[in-house]
C-alpha positions in Angstrom: 42.8 114.8 157.3 44.5 112.3 155.4 42.1 110.0 153.2 43.0 106.9 155.1 42.2 108.6 158.0 38.5 110.0 157.0 37.6 106.7 155.5 37.3 107.3 151.9 37.2 104.7 149.5 39.1 105.0 145.9 37.5 104.3 142.4 39.3 102.4 140.3 40.2 105.5 138.2 41.8 106.9 141.3 43.7 104.0 142.1 45.1 103.6 138.5 46.2 107.2 138.8 48.0 106.9 142.0 49.7 103.8 140.3 50.4 105.2 137.1 48.7 102.6 135.5 45.4 102.1 133.1 42.2 102.0 134.8 42.3 98.4 132.6 45.4 97.3 134.6 43.8 97.9 137.7 40.5 96.0 136.4 42.7 92.6 135.6 44.6 93.1 139.3 41.4 92.9 140.8 40.1 90.2 138.6 43.5 88.3 139.2 43.1 88.7 143.1 45.9 90.9 143.8 43.7 93.8 144.8 40.4 93.6 146.9 37.8 95.3 145.6 33.8 95.9 146.6 30.9 97.1 144.6 28.7 100.3 146.0 26.2 101.4 144.1 26.9 99.4 141.0 30.6 101.0 141.1 33.9 99.1 142.1 35.3 100.7 145.1 38.9 99.7 146.5 39.6 100.6 150.3 42.9 102.0 151.7 43.9 99.3 153.2 43.3 97.0 150.4 45.6 99.1 148.2 48.1 99.3 150.8 47.9 95.2 151.2 48.9 94.8 147.5 51.4 97.6 147.6 53.2 95.7 150.6 52.6 92.2 149.4 50.5 91.2 152.1 47.6 88.8 152.2 44.8 89.7 154.7 46.0 86.4 156.9 49.2 87.7 156.8 48.3 91.0 158.3 46.1 89.4 160.9 49.0 87.3 162.0 51.3 90.3 162.3 48.6 92.6 164.2 47.6 90.0 166.9 51.5 89.8 167.9 52.3 93.4 167.6 49.4 94.8 169.5 49.6 92.1 172.0 49.7 94.1 175.4 49.9 91.3 178.2 
């Protein structure tokens, strides 16, 4: 099962490895508002959706606007 489907969260180190950047660079992305993160048990975690948003260059409000029209069944 993929990580996105099982609801896992990424650590800063995992995101850094995935993006091939340093952990400090990921921390700067979070501080600069380019990547959303939150604290769990005193450690920063990044959701797969947050990482996807950053990679696609989408802001949360952009995704909400797209999602509501894409899934409008009626």
